[in-house]
C-alpha positions as CSV (number, residue, x, y, z in Angstrom):
1,M,-21.5,0.4,22.9
2,R,-24.3,-1.6,21.2
3,N,-24.6,-1.5,17.4
4,T,-27.8,-0.7,15.6
5,Y,-28.3,-4.3,14.4
6,D,-28.1,-5.5,18.0
7,L,-30.8,-3.3,19.4
8,P,-34.3,-4.7,20.3
9,P,-37.4,-3.3,18.5
10,A,-38.2,0.3,19.4
11,V,-40.9,1.1,22.0
12,D,-43.5,3.8,22.3
13,G,-44.4,3.6,18.7
14,A,-41.0,4.7,17.4
15,P,-39.8,2.8,14.4
16,A,-37.1,0.2,14.8
17,P,-33.7,1.1,13.3
18,P,-33.2,-0.6,9.9
19,P,-31.2,-3.9,9.9
20,M,-27.7,-3.8,8.8
21,T,-27.2,-4.7,5.2
22,P,-24.9,-7.5,4.2
23,G,-22.6,-5.1,2.4
24,G,-22.4,-3.0,5.5
25,A,-21.4,-6.0,7.6
26,R,-18.7,-6.8,5.1
27,D,-17.3,-3.3,5.3
28,R,-17.3,-3.4,9.1
29,I,-15.3,-6.6,9.1
30,L,-12.9,-5.2,6.5
31,D,-12.6,-1.9,8.5
32,A,-11.7,-3.9,11.6
33,A,-9.1,-6.0,9.7
34,Y,-7.6,-2.9,8.2
35,E,-7.1,-1.2,11.6
36,L,-5.9,-4.3,13.4
37,F,-3.7,-5.8,10.8
38,L,-1.9,-2.5,10.1
39,Q,-1.3,-2.0,13.8
40,R,-0.2,-5.5,14.9
41,G,0.3,-7.7,11.8
42,I,-1.7,-10.7,10.6
43,R,-0.9,-13.5,13.0
44,D,-1.4,-11.6,16.2
45,V,-5.0,-10.8,15.3
46,G,-7.5,-13.7,15.7
47,I,-10.9,-14.2,14.1
48,A,-12.6,-13.8,17.5
49,E,-11.1,-10.3,17.9
50,L,-12.1,-9.4,14.4
51,I,-15.7,-10.5,15.0
52,S,-15.8,-8.5,18.2
53,R,-14.3,-5.4,16.8
54,A,-16.6,-5.5,13.7
55,G,-19.6,-6.1,15.9
56,V,-21.0,-9.0,13.8
57,A,-22.0,-12.5,14.5
58,K,-19.7,-15.4,13.8
59,A,-22.1,-16.7,11.1
60,T,-22.1,-13.2,9.5
61,F,-18.3,-13.2,9.4
62,Y,-18.1,-16.5,7.7
63,A,-20.9,-15.6,5.3
64,H,-18.5,-12.9,3.9
65,F,-15.1,-14.5,4.4
66,T,-14.8,-18.2,4.5
67,S,-11.3,-18.0,6.1
68,K,-8.9,-15.6,7.6
69,D,-6.7,-15.9,4.5
70,E,-9.6,-14.7,2.4
71,L,-10.1,-11.7,4.6
72,V,-6.3,-10.9,4.5
73,L,-6.5,-11.0,0.7
74,A,-9.4,-8.5,0.8
75,Y,-7.4,-6.3,3.2
76,L,-4.4,-6.3,0.8
77,E,-6.6,-5.3,-2.0
78,R,-7.8,-2.3,0.0
79,C,-4.2,-1.4,0.9
80,H,-3.4,-1.6,-2.8
81,Q,-6.2,0.9,-3.6
82,D,-5.8,3.2,-0.6
83,M,-2.3,3.3,0.6
84,T,0.5,2.1,-1.6
85,V,0.7,0.8,-5.1
86,E,-2.2,2.6,-6.8
87,A,-1.6,5.7,-4.7
88,I,2.1,5.8,-5.5
89,I,1.5,5.3,-9.3
90,T,-1.3,7.9,-9.5
91,E,0.6,10.5,-7.6
92,T,3.8,9.9,-9.6
93,L,1.9,10.3,-12.9
94,R,0.4,13.6,-11.6
95,R,3.7,15.2,-10.8
96,T,5.4,15.1,-14.2
97,E,4.9,13.9,-17.8
98,H,8.5,13.0,-18.5
99,P,9.3,9.3,-17.9
100,T,12.7,10.0,-16.4
101,G,11.2,12.5,-14.1
102,R,8.6,10.0,-13.1
103,L,11.2,7.5,-12.1
104,L,12.6,10.1,-9.7
105,A,9.2,11.4,-8.6
106,I,8.4,7.9,-7.2
107,F,11.0,8.7,-4.5
108,D,9.5,12.1,-3.9
109,V,6.1,10.5,-3.3
110,L,7.7,8.0,-0.9
111,D,9.4,10.9,0.9
112,G,6.0,12.6,1.5
113,W,4.6,9.3,2.8
114,F,7.5,8.7,5.2
115,R,7.1,12.2,6.7
116,E,3.4,11.7,7.6
117,D,2.8,11.6,11.4
118,D,0.9,8.3,11.1
119,F,3.4,6.6,8.7
120,Q,3.3,2.8,8.9
121,A,5.2,0.2,7.0
122,C,4.1,-1.0,3.6
123,A,1.4,-3.6,4.2
124,F,2.7,-5.8,1.4
125,I,6.3,-5.9,2.7
126,S,5.1,-6.5,6.3
127,T,2.7,-9.2,5.3
128,M,5.2,-11.0,3.1
129,L,7.9,-11.0,5.7
130,E,5.4,-12.2,8.4
131,V,3.9,-15.1,6.5
132,G,6.6,-15.9,4.0
133,P,6.9,-15.7,0.2
134,A,5.4,-19.2,-0.4
135,H,2.1,-18.6,1.5
136,P,-0.8,-17.6,-0.7
137,V,-1.1,-14.3,1.1
138,G,2.7,-13.8,0.7
139,I,2.4,-14.5,-3.0
140,A,-0.4,-11.9,-3.3
141,S,1.8,-9.4,-1.5
142,I,4.7,-10.0,-3.9
143,E,2.4,-9.6,-6.9
144,Y,1.2,-6.3,-5.6
145,L,4.8,-5.1,-5.1
146,A,5.7,-6.3,-8.6
147,Q,3.3,-3.8,-10.0
148,V,5.5,-1.0,-8.9
149,R,8.5,-2.7,-10.6
150,A,6.5,-3.1,-13.8
151,F,5.6,0.5,-13.7
152,M,9.3,1.4,-13.3
153,R,10.2,-0.8,-16.2
154,T,7.6,0.9,-18.4
155,L,9.0,4.3,-17.5
156,A,12.5,3.1,-18.3
157,V,11.5,1.9,-21.7
158,E,9.6,5.1,-22.4
159,A,12.7,7.1,-21.4
160,G,14.9,5.0,-23.8
161,L,17.2,3.8,-21.0
162,E,19.4,0.7,-21.4
163,Q,18.6,-2.6,-19.8
164,P,15.2,-1.5,-18.5
165,D,14.6,-4.8,-16.6
166,I,17.7,-4.4,-14.6
167,L,17.1,-0.7,-13.9
168,A,13.6,-1.4,-12.8
169,R,14.8,-4.2,-10.4
170,S,17.5,-1.9,-9.0
171,C,15.1,1.0,-8.4
172,H,12.6,-1.4,-6.9
173,I,15.2,-2.6,-4.4
174,L,15.8,1.0,-3.5
175,T,12.1,1.7,-2.9
176,K,11.7,-1.4,-0.6
177,G,14.9,-0.7,1.2
178,S,13.9,2.9,1.8
179,I,10.5,1.8,3.3
180,I,12.3,-0.4,5.8
181,S,14.7,2.3,6.6
182,A,11.9,4.7,7.2
183,V,10.2,2.3,9.6
184,E,13.5,2.1,11.5
185,G,13.2,5.9,11.9
186,D,15.2,7.3,8.9
187,R,12.8,9.8,7.5
188,E,15.5,10.9,4.9
189,A,15.6,7.4,3.4
190,A,13.7,8.3,0.2
191,V,15.9,11.4,-0.4
192,I,19.0,9.2,-0.2
193,A,17.4,6.5,-2.4
194,K,16.5,9.1,-5.0
195,R,20.1,10.2,-5.3
196,M,21.1,6.5,-5.8
197,A,18.3,6.1,-8.4
198,A,19.6,9.1,-10.3
199,S,23.0,7.5,-10.4
200,L,21.5,4.3,-11.7
201,I,19.6,6.1,-14.4
202,R,22.9,7.8,-15.6
203,D,24.6,4.3,-15.6
204,H,21.8,3.1,-17.9
205,G,22.2,5.9,-20.4
206,G,20.2,8.7,-18.8
207,D,21.3,12.2,-19.8
208,R,22.7,14.3,-16.9
209,A,21.0,17.5,-18.0
210,T,17.7,15.8,-18.3
211,L,18.1,14.2,-14.9
212,N,18.9,17.5,-13.3
213,S,15.9,19.3,-14.9
214,Q,13.5,16.5,-14.2
215,S,14.7,16.2,-10.6
216,Q,14.0,19.9,-10.0
217,A,10.6,19.6,-11.8
218,A,9.6,16.7,-9.6
219,V,10.4,18.6,-6.4
220,F,8.7,21.8,-7.7
221,N,5.5,19.9,-8.6
222,Q,5.0,18.3,-5.1
């Protein structure tokens, strides 16, 4: 299929289609990267394939992204907005106002994600494992993941829990582990991780009655 910006001038007096705007070309490149990187990872997808899928010239590609790494960073930013970090935090905040309840609601949000028919692994975890933690793209992935841990720490402080740093790290380990388990096919991973998180919260000074009420409220507000 030919794209509008590849078509020759119209004939018989009909107006030619408008040329593609630079912003449109960038979006097409990013759309292609989003689709291909999610399906197959970073290293398996070459620039030639990205150019072909986006339907742009090589010069147009490099006018928007000077390297593949730069494109991957833009892809991760879109994932941050659309799929994972921002989406998880926003949905968690919507479900309950209680900080302890929000710590547990994170796992309810993950549970809903894991049960989607088109569920795919977290782009940040997949990318970091693929390129390594020392690569600039791996570093960016770790920084995005750290935002979830920082969110958890804030909730732990607001809830008055003991050792909020350790609790946040522990719960963050549970979220990442449950994502990998879900990729392996365990769709109950977030449910199990939530029970473990509740136990951790009790160990850090959380009140059992509050935990029980907030756990029920988080489920009710899904």
